[in-house]
C-alpha positions as CSV (number, residue, x, y, z in Angstrom):
1,M,2.4,-36.7,5.1
2,A,0.6,-36.8,1.8
3,D,2.5,-36.5,-1.5
4,H,2.3,-33.0,-2.9
5,T,1.2,-33.7,-6.4
6,P,1.4,-31.1,-9.2
7,G,-2.3,-30.7,-8.9
8,Y,-2.1,-30.0,-5.2
9,V,0.7,-27.5,-5.6
10,A,-1.3,-25.8,-8.4
11,A,-4.4,-25.6,-6.3
12,L,-2.5,-24.1,-3.4
13,A,-0.8,-21.5,-5.7
14,A,-4.2,-20.6,-7.1
15,A,-5.7,-20.2,-3.6
16,L,-2.8,-17.9,-2.6
17,V,-3.2,-15.8,-5.8
18,Q,-6.9,-15.5,-5.1
19,A,-6.3,-14.4,-1.5
20,H,-3.8,-11.8,-2.7
21,A,-6.2,-10.5,-5.3
22,A,-9.0,-10.3,-2.8
23,A,-6.8,-8.4,-0.3
24,L,-5.9,-5.9,-3.1
25,Y,-9.5,-5.5,-4.1
26,T,-10.6,-4.9,-0.4
27,A,-7.8,-2.3,0.1
28,E,-9.1,-0.2,-2.9
29,H,-12.8,-1.0,-3.2
30,G,-14.0,-2.9,-0.1
31,T,-16.0,-1.6,2.8
32,N,-12.8,-1.0,4.8
33,Q,-10.6,0.7,2.2
34,I,-7.0,1.8,3.1
35,G,-7.0,5.5,3.4
36,V,-9.0,7.9,1.3
37,A,-9.0,8.0,-2.5
38,I,-7.9,11.2,-4.2
39,K,-10.4,11.7,-7.0
40,A,-8.2,14.1,-9.0
41,H,-5.4,11.5,-9.1
42,P,-6.7,8.0,-9.8
43,G,-5.0,5.3,-7.8
44,L,-3.5,7.8,-5.3
45,R,-4.7,7.6,-1.7
46,T,-4.0,9.3,1.6
47,W,-3.6,7.3,4.8
48,N,-2.4,8.7,8.2
49,G,-1.4,11.9,6.5
50,D,0.8,10.3,3.9
51,F,0.3,9.5,0.2
52,L,0.3,6.0,-1.1
53,R,-0.4,3.7,-4.0
54,L,-1.1,0.0,-3.9
55,G,1.7,-2.1,-5.0
56,H,5.5,-1.7,-4.9
57,L,6.3,1.1,-7.4
58,P,9.7,2.6,-8.2
59,K,10.2,5.0,-5.3
60,T,12.0,7.9,-7.0
61,P,9.3,8.4,-9.8
62,F,6.6,8.1,-7.1
63,A,8.3,10.8,-4.9
64,V,8.6,13.1,-8.0
65,E,4.9,12.5,-8.8
66,I,3.9,13.4,-5.2
67,N,6.2,16.4,-5.1
68,A,4.5,17.8,-8.3
69,I,1.0,17.8,-6.6
70,L,2.1,19.1,-3.1
71,R,1.7,22.6,-1.9
72,D,4.8,24.7,-2.2
73,D,5.5,24.5,1.6
74,L,5.6,20.7,1.5
75,H,8.0,18.1,0.0
76,V,8.5,14.3,0.0
77,E,10.9,13.4,2.8
78,L,11.0,9.7,2.0
79,A,9.3,7.2,-0.3
80,H,9.4,3.5,0.8
81,H,7.7,0.1,0.5
82,E,5.6,-1.4,3.2
83,H,3.0,-4.1,3.6
84,V,-0.3,-3.7,5.4
85,H,-3.3,-5.9,6.4
86,I,-6.5,-5.5,8.3
87,D,-6.0,-6.4,11.9
88,P,-8.9,-8.6,12.8
89,G,-9.0,-7.4,16.4
90,I,-9.5,-3.7,15.6
91,Q,-10.7,-3.9,12.0
92,Q,-8.1,-1.3,10.9
93,W,-5.2,-1.4,8.4
94,V,-1.9,-1.8,10.2
95,F,1.7,-2.4,9.0
96,C,2.7,-6.1,8.8
97,A,5.3,-8.5,7.5
98,A,5.2,-9.4,3.8
99,D,4.2,-13.0,4.5
100,T,1.3,-12.1,6.7
101,D,-2.1,-13.4,5.6
102,G,-3.9,-10.7,3.6
103,A,-0.8,-8.6,3.3
104,V,-1.1,-5.8,0.7
105,P,2.1,-4.1,-0.7
106,I,2.0,-0.4,-0.8
107,T,4.4,2.5,-1.7
108,I,4.2,5.4,0.7
109,A,5.5,9.0,0.3
110,V,6.1,10.6,3.7
111,T,5.9,14.4,3.4
112,R,7.1,17.2,5.6
113,Q,6.8,20.9,5.7
114,H,9.8,22.9,4.7
115,D,11.8,24.3,7.6
116,P,11.8,28.1,7.3
117,G,15.6,28.1,8.0
118,E,16.3,25.8,5.0
119,T,17.6,27.3,1.8
């Protein structure tokens, strides 16, 4: 096994950073973006009926932000962190482990409609 010189380690780290940056760019600007951008709220996207932003953001402020723009009959049930990547077999974004090649961190706000019986 070859020695891992500082130059080798630096080159590997640079390649990983570039791959991460490319995955983030693809998620937001590429031909197969994750979800749909909400033009009135820069950086906010919808995907599978939920709101998301790229990156792992503080969950509570994100939930408050989403609650502020929702219709009165909806509210944020849960905000959480996930990772997604493009599945090469189906060319769609799917949930994945954080260490998966091309993984992109996202923060999701899952919404639900108020139950008419709730007070």
